[in-house]
Structures are given as C-alpha cells and as structure tokens.
C-alpha positions in Angstrom: 50.3 71.0 111.6 51.1 73.8 109.2 54.7 75.0 109.2 54.5 78.7 110.1 58.3 79.2 109.8 58.3 79.4 106.1 59.2 82.9 105.0 59.7 84.4 101.6 63.3 84.7 100.5 64.8 88.1 100.7 66.8 89.7 97.9 70.4 90.1 99.0 71.2 93.8 99.7 74.4 95.0 98.1 76.8 97.1 100.2 76.8 100.8 99.5 80.2 102.0 98.0 81.8 105.2 99.1 80.7 108.4 97.2 84.2 108.8 95.8 84.6 105.2 94.7 85.5 104.6 91.1 82.4 104.3 88.9 82.4 101.4 86.4 80.2 100.8 83.5 79.7 97.1 82.7 78.3 96.4 79.2 77.3 92.8 78.5 74.2 91.3 76.8 74.3 88.3 79.2 72.0 89.2 82.1 73.6 86.6 84.4 77.1 87.9 83.8 76.0 91.5 84.3 74.5 90.6 87.6 77.5 88.6 88.8 80.0 91.3 87.8 77.9 94.0 89.4 77.7 92.1 92.6 81.4 91.2 92.7 82.6 94.7 91.9 80.2 96.4 94.3 81.4 93.9 97.0 84.9 95.2 96.3 84.0 98.8 96.8 83.2 100.0 93.3 80.1 101.9 92.1 78.7 100.0 89.1 76.2 100.8 86.4 75.2 98.0 84.0 74.1 98.1 80.4 72.9 95.3 78.1 74.0 96.8 74.8 75.9 99.7 73.2 72.8 101.9 72.9 72.1 101.6 76.6 75.7 102.3 77.4 75.7 105.5 75.3 72.6 106.7 77.2 74.4 106.1 80.5 77.5 107.9 79.3 75.5 111.0 78.4 74.3 111.4 81.9 77.1 110.0 84.1 80.9 110.1 84.2 82.7 106.8 84.4 86.2 105.9 85.4 86.4 102.7 83.4 84.2 100.6 81.0 84.1 96.8 81.2 82.9 95.9 77.7 81.9 92.6 76.1 82.8 92.2 72.5 80.2 89.8 71.2 76.9 91.7 71.5 73.9 91.8 69.2 73.7 94.8 67.0 76.7 97.0 67.6 79.5 94.9 68.8 82.3 95.9 71.3 84.8 96.7 68.6 82.5 99.2 66.8 81.5 100.7 70.1 85.1 101.4 71.1 85.8 103.0 67.8 82.9 105.5 68.2 83.7 105.9 71.9 87.3 107.0 71.2 86.0 109.9 69.0 84.5 111.4 72.1 86.4 110.3 75.2 89.5 108.5 76.5 87.8 106.7 79.4 89.7 103.4 79.9 88.2 100.3 78.4 88.7 96.7 79.5 87.4 94.3 76.9 85.9 90.9 77.7 85.9 88.4 74.9 85.2 84.7 74.4 87.5 84.8 71.4 91.0 84.4 72.6 92.7 84.5 69.1 95.7 86.9 68.9 94.0 88.7 65.9 91.1 89.7 68.1 93.3 91.0 70.9 95.4 93.0 68.5 92.2 94.4 66.9 90.9 95.5 70.3 94.1 97.3 71.1 94.2 99.0 67.6 90.7 100.3 68.2 91.6 101.9 71.5 91.0 99.3 74.3 93.4 99.5 77.2 93.3 95.8 78.1 91.5 92.6 77.4 90.5 89.5 79.3 89.3 86.2 77.8 86.2 84.4 79.0 86.0 82.4 81.1 88.1 84.4 83.6 88.8 84.4 87.3 87.0 87.3 89.0 90.2 88.0 91.0 92.1 88.5 87.7 89.5 90.9 86.5 89.7 92.9 89.7 93.5 93.1 89.5 93.3 94.3 85.9 90.7 96.9 86.8 92.8 98.1 89.7 95.9 98.4 87.5 94.2 100.4 84.8 92.6 102.8 87.3 95.9 103.2 89.1 97.7 104.1 85.9 94.9 106.5 84.8 94.8 108.4 88.0 96.1 112.0 87.6 99.4 112.6 89.1 100.4 115.7 91.2 102.5 118.4 89.6 105.7 117.6 91.6 109.1 118.1 90.0 110.1 115.1 88.0 112.6 112.8 89.8 114.2 111.4 86.7 112.9 112.5 83.3 113.8 112.7 79.6 112.7 115.3 77.1 111.8 114.9 73.4 110.4 117.9 71.7 107.8 119.5 74.0 107.3 116.2 75.9 108.7 115.3 79.3 108.6 111.7 80.6 109.3 110.8 84.2 110.8 107.3 84.2 110.1 106.7 87.9 106.5 107.8 88.1 105.7 107.0 84.5 104.1 110.5 83.9 104.1 111.9 80.4 103.5 115.6 79.9 103.2 117.8 76.9 104.3 121.2 78.2 101.9 121.5 81.2 99.3 119.0 80.0 99.2 115.5 81.4 99.0 112.8 78.6 97.1 109.7 79.6 99.0 106.4 78.8 97.8 102.9 79.0 99.8 100.5 81.2 101.5 98.9 78.2 102.2 102.3 76.6 103.8 103.5 79.8 105.9 100.3 80.1 107.1 100.6 76.6 108.0 104.3 76.9 109.9 103.6 80.1 111.9 100.8 78.5 112.8 103.0 75.5 113.5 106.1 77.6 115.8 104.2 79.9 118.1 103.6 76.9 117.7 106.8 74.9 118.9 106.6 71.4 119.6 102.8 71.7 117.8 100.3 69.5 115.4 98.0 71.4 114.5 94.9 69.5 110.9 93.8 69.0 111.8 90.6 70.7 113.1 92.5 73.8 109.9 94.6 73.9 107.7 91.5 73.6 109.8 89.6 76.1 109.5 92.4 78.7 105.8 91.6 79.0 104.8 94.8 77.2 103.1 92.8 74.4 102.3 89.2 73.7 104.1 89.0 70.4 106.0 91.2 67.9 102.9 92.2 66.0 101.3 93.5 69.2 104.5 95.5 69.8 104.0 97.3 66.5 100.4 98.0 67.5 101.5 99.5 70.8 104.2 101.6 69.0 101.6 103.0 66.6 99.3 103.9 69.4 102.1 105.6 71.3 103.2 107.6 68.3 99.7 109.0 67.9 100.2 110.6 71.4 103.8 111.9 71.0 104.3 112.6 67.3 103.2 115.5 65.3 103.1 113.3 62.3 102.8 109.6 63.3 103.5 108.5 59.8 106.9 110.3 59.8 108.0 110.0 63.5 110.8 112.2 64.8 111.0 110.8 68.3 110.0 107.2 68.3 111.8 105.8 65.3 111.8 102.5 63.5 115.1 100.7 63.0 114.2 98.5 60.1 114.3 94.8 60.6 115.3 95.2 64.3 113.1 97.3 66.5 112.6 100.9 67.8 114.5 103.7 69.4 113.5 106.8 71.3 115.5 110.0 70.4 115.7 112.4 73.4 117.3 115.7 74.1 120.1 115.8 76.6 
C-alpha cells in the first residue's frame, strides 16, 4: 500500500521583527553562516539584511539605514578591512568584525581602521548577541537631560555617569572602549593613568591596543590629534586628561 502521509517539507517561517527593531546588515561570503546568523538574529528580534560581499553591502547601504554592520574580514575581492576604511569616509554606523584570524595584529588593525568591536570565529552565538546588544546600547542617542556629574575640556562636556560626550550641543558617538577609557581618565582629571592600568581595566587587550584607542579618541576630542591639548601622553608611563574646573 502506498504511503499517502508523505508530505513535502516546509521551509521554516522566520518571525517578523517589530518595525522599530534595530536593523542589522550581515556581510559574509559563506552562505551557510549568513543564513545561520540571519535566523538567529531574527529569532532574537532584529531586522536583518544579508550581503555576500562588499559591493552587495554598499548597494544595501545606499537604499537602507542600518543600526549596525556585522562584517566578515576574509572575503574575496574587497576584504573587510578595506571595506571599513571606505565606510568610515561616509558614515559612523557601528561595525562588529568577524574574523577567523585571532592574532593581536589583526584585532588592532581592525580597531585602527574604525571597527567598534571584533569577534573571532568560531564563536558562541550568545556572545555575538551580547556584543551586538552592548554596541547598540552605547550608540543609542541620549536625551538632553542636565548632566549628573560631568567634566569639561575645551568645548567638550563628558558625563561620567551616563557616558555621554558632547561638543557644545552636539552629541559625539563613542565606542564602548572609548567611553570606558574616557570615563577612567575623567574620574582622575590631571592624574597620569598608566598603560598597564588602562589595559588591566578591560579597556584593551594589551598596551599597544591602549595606544590605538587613545589615537581614535583623540581624533574625536582634539583639534590637532598630533599635538593634543586635552588627552596628553606622559612619556614612558601612560596618559592623562586635562580638564577645566
């Protein structure tokens, strides 16, 4: 007797995220990884657009606004490093880099070129989700409430409690590591904080990465980053932030 219960398999239907959910752009040349990431992130409430290469990602960016880009480094043609460099000339959308290369030099290079964070493959999906949540939380615009505890340097005001940096009335976006570094320096204004202390506070993995983070922060708060007046180097020791009382 013929089995009449055999039915074609149905393609799983992904849940529909809320209209105001954060929109992520996943860029990876591995079709399987793209599909898995898309499924996992949509399941956790995000809107997701996927691209297989840099050119496809650029086309998506021209027509849609994204809250964060999850970017693979090792792609054919234009790699993730080169894509971030060109991206930073046009937008400050947060970037989380995925890399199968866990060497410190690659992580430092990614930060130097403008990435907000990085995650080595293979990774736990839960860790990816936590990092995305953290970046989006930090990037979320804050309300214009009076600062609860702030320091001033030049035309900049930094709220130590909320982690908000403002240049006059303009909000300046900081990465999580930049915010943590500025908070640590601003909590001890004028005092020298060693590279070892900055690295040990979880702001960077090593002293070289500390220097990278300082250079990135200077580009946001100094008129002339090569001759800083606020975030100064104490040769052979570390850094200090000069504030106005």
